[in-house]
C-alpha positions, 0 to 999 in steps of 0.5 A, a space after each residue: 918105590 923100589 930103589 934097590 937097583 940104584 945102590 949096587 950098580 953103576 948108575 951110568 950103566 943103567 939101561 932104559 928097560 931097567 929104569 922103566 921097570 922100576 920108575 912107574 909113576 910121575 913122582 918117581 920120575 920127578 924124583 929121579 930127574 932131580 937126582 940126575 940133575 943134581 948129580 950132573 950139576 945141571 945149569 938152570 937159566 933157560 926157563 926155571 930157577 930151581 931144580 924142583 921146577 926143572 924136574 916137574 917141567 921136564 916130566 909134565 912136558 914129556 907127558 904132554 900134561 899142561 904146565 898150568 896144572 902145576 899151580 892150579 888152585 882149583 885142584 885139591 891136594 887129593 887130586 894132585 897127589 893122585 896125579 903124581 901117583 898115577 902110573 905111566 905107560 911103558 912108552 912114556 917111561 922110555 920117553 922120560 928116560 931119553 929126556 932125562 938123559 938129554 937134560 942131565 947127561 948131555 946138558 941140553 936145555 929143556 926147551 931144546 928137548 921139548 921144543 917149547 919156550 915161553 916169552 912174555 907169557 906166550 909159547 914159542 917153538 925153538 930148536 938149536 937154530 935159535 937162542 932160547 928166549 930169555 930177554 928182559 925185553 918181555 917186561 918192557 914190551 908188556 909195559 909198552 916201553 913205559 916210561 919212555 913211550 906214551 901209553 898212547 904211542 901207536 907205531 905203524 912200523 917196528 923193527 925187531 933186529 936180530 929176531 932169532 925165534 921172532 919172540 920179540 916181534 910177535 910179543 910186540 905185535 900183540 901189544 901194538 895190533 896196528 903195527 907192521 913189524 920187520 923181523 930181521 936176522 942174518 941167519 936163514 936157519 933162524 928165520 926158518 924158526 921165526 917163520 914157524 912162530 909167525 905162522 903159529 900166531 897167524 901173523 904173516 900179514 903183519 910180521 915179516 921175517 927178513 934176511 939182512 946183515 943189520 940194516 944192509 937190506 933195509 935201505 930207505 926203511 923208517 921205523 917208529 920203534 927199533 928193538 935190538 937184541 944182538 949178540 953181546 957176550 964178551 970173549 971172557 964170558 964166552 970162554 966160561 959159559 956153562 955146558 948148556 949154552 954150548 947147545 945154542 948157536 955161538 954166533 948168536 951169543 958172541 960179539 967181539 972181545 967186549 961183546 959190543 961190536 954189533 951194538 956199536 953198528 946198530 947205534 951208529 946206523 939206527 938214526 938213518 932208519 928212525 922216524 922223527 919221533 922214533 926210539 931205539 932200544 938195545 939190549 947189551 946184557 952183562 956187557 953193560 959195564 963194557 958199554 959204559 966204558 967204551 961209549 962213556 961220552 954217549 948219553 943213553 937212558 938205562 931201563 929199570 927192570 923189576 923182574 930181573 935182568 939188566 942191560 937195556 938202554 933207550 935213546 930217541 932219534 932226537 938224542 942221537 942227532 944231538 950227539 951225532 959228532 960222538 956217533 961219527 967218532 964211533 964209526 
């Protein structure tokens, strides 16, 4: 690969036609993507955890190559080498130039560029109207909320509070095929994205996007299981977020000074919407420390997660009722 053009010119001034003329193969663009991401100090945390995977995912998605090929054990080393050395069309090179610029120069997370994110091993459409799925709820859903819920637990009505892209609602629908799921969000823009994903999985008869300010529009509704992933980033963390997070809807991240304003409302109001044997699961993420301080008298069970992430607690309706005096003081 001829790289002389990078040595005597200001790389900020490089134009797409110059890049397209010199970067002709898949491996050229992977290498260049790595260099640009390193140079602009991109933050990883929206799907990959190392720069090599980030670059490969960007290039493969831009070229509409299946990501499964990256780890396909059926492909020989010779086949993989031939793939990486294959030449790209001029249109493909211009597209890659645009994607690399968006990712590295403007710090846009890759899922917002490709409009593709993964959650619980399922693909979802995303854009800047919703947060990029990354919740550790994926692990709990795949384990059917063990050890809190019996593997024979068969809920008929589930609530996904603060649904965003509806990834939690849809993944839960896969695990509980007999359940109806209300996917609630206050943001109509987010619910439009949720509806795209619900339609993609042909779940219109089981997953229902609903616009509501928490439980406001759910009077009289009872649920066997409530899953809540509300905004929970506290004010100090909001002020220190990497550039990539500024592309996400800020109202879906922030929740007061300690990140717990909405979580408090959910905990105090959920008891009225749980069936007698119902359970509430709430994610508070890095605000777990704040929760333990602010709700120190409230007994909850924290979930043990093996795939990373933290800050999800569980509490049954019976436990909520037993601590009603504490809840009354929190309101």
